[in-house]
N, C-alpha and C positions, 0 to 999 in steps of 0.2 A: 554567458555565465551559467555554468552547470554546477550545482552543489550536490554532493553525495552524502547521504546520511551515514553516519557510523555509530557504533556503540553497541551493537548486538554481540553478545558473547555466547558461544556455544561451549558447553562443557559436558562431560560424561561421554557415553558411548556414541559411536557414529550411527546415524539413522539408517536402517536397512529399508530399501524401497519395497513396497508391496507389489503385487502383480497388476495393480490398477495402472493402466497406461498414463493416466493423468497424475500419477504419483511417482514420477521417476526419481525424485530426490527425497521421498519419504514424507513430503508435505504437499498440500494442494491449497491454492489461494483462490477465494471466491468473494464476490460482492453481490448482495441481494437487494440493496436499495441505495438510492441517492435522494436526499431531501433537498428541496430548493425553496428559498424564501428571499425575496428582494435582492436577487443577485448573489446571495450566499449559497454555496453548495456544500453538502456533507455526504460523503460516500462511505458505506460500510466496507470493511475489509476483514476477512476471516482466514485464519490459517488452520487447516485441519491436519492432524498427525495421522497419516494413512500408512505409516511405516510400522516397524515391529519394536522400536526402541523409543524411550522418551526423547523429546526435543526440548532443549533448554534455551529460553529466550531471555534477553535482558537488554532492551533498547528499542530501537525503531526499525520498522521494515526498511529494506534497501529498495528504492523505487527508481525505475526508469520509465519515462513517458515517450510514446511514439505516435506520430500522426497516422492517418489512414493508410499511407503507403509505407509504414514502418520506418520512417525516418525519425531519428531522435529529435526531441524538442529541446530547445535551449531554455530550461526552466529551473528556477531555484527551488529545491526541495528542502523545506524547513522542518526542523524538529519542533513539534508543538504548533501552535497557531501562527507563530511568527508575526504577531500583531495584526493578522487578517481580521480577527474577531475575538470575542470571548466566548468560550464554550466550557461549561463545567466539566472538569476531569481531563480535558484535552491537553493541558499543560502539566499534568501530574508527572513527576519524574519517573523514569523507567524503574520497574521492579523485576527481580528474577521470577520467571514463570517456568514451570515444568509442565509440558503438554504430553500427557500419556497417550499411547496408541488409542485412536478412536476419539480423542478429545480435541477441543478447539480453543483458540485464543483470538482476540479481536484487535483491530486497529481502525482508524478512520482517516480519511483525507478531507481537507477543507480548502476551499478556494472561492474567489469571487470571479464572476464572469464579466466584469466590467471591461469595456473596450473604449479607450480614449484615444485611439490611434486610427489613422487612415489605412494602416496595414490590416490584412485579414487577421482575425483572432487565432490564437494558438489553441488547437483542439487535439487532444489525445484520444485516440480510439483503441490504442493498445497500451497495456501496462505490463511491465515485467517486475517481479518481486523476488527478493531473496530474504532468508531469515537472518543472514549475517554477511558481512563483507567477505567476498570470495566464494560464497556458497552458490550453488547452481541457481540461476535465475529461471523463473517459470512465469507463464502468463497469468494475469488476473482474469478469472472467468466470471462472466455475469451468469447468475442463476436466478430463476423466477422468485419474485416477480420482476426483478431487473431484466430489461430486454437486451441491453448491450452496455459496453463500456463507452462512456462519452464524457470527457472532461474538457469543457470549454473554458479556458483560462482568460479569454478576452486578450487584453494587452497587459495584464498584470504580471505575467511571467513568473508567478510563484504559487506554490501549493504547500500547505502545512500537513504534517503527518503526526498522528498520535502514537505514542509508545504502545507496544504490545500490552494488553490488559486482559483481565478476566472479570 
């Protein structure tokens, strides 16, 4: 069962990519922390506009998870916490955001790494994101102090995603 998040609406001019090789589609996705407490994990996600035109967001990041060998994981990607937990602001409805060149917007992922199965846990070590359905997917890159992307979903098979916010 793979769910795809929808709901991002791009409007206005098409983003022009900068000369930065990590900015092929005019945006760059990074994560600089993952908080962990009692099996609950929250990972930061940031989109930076490294293009020349404003980027218009209204919804949720489009997320795909892959294992260490870049095989897709069969995971439900949920809008909001999806009942995983309660986090202030995480279930707020999407709001239109305009990200000017050089500015950023945020999102977050939430999951539990509970494993109640004899099967090995589902672990994502590669994440691809897009700002809207059909947009170019790019990797989520760990930046200091985060060492790497590591999403251990255990046997839960689901991860919540927060709408873009400022």
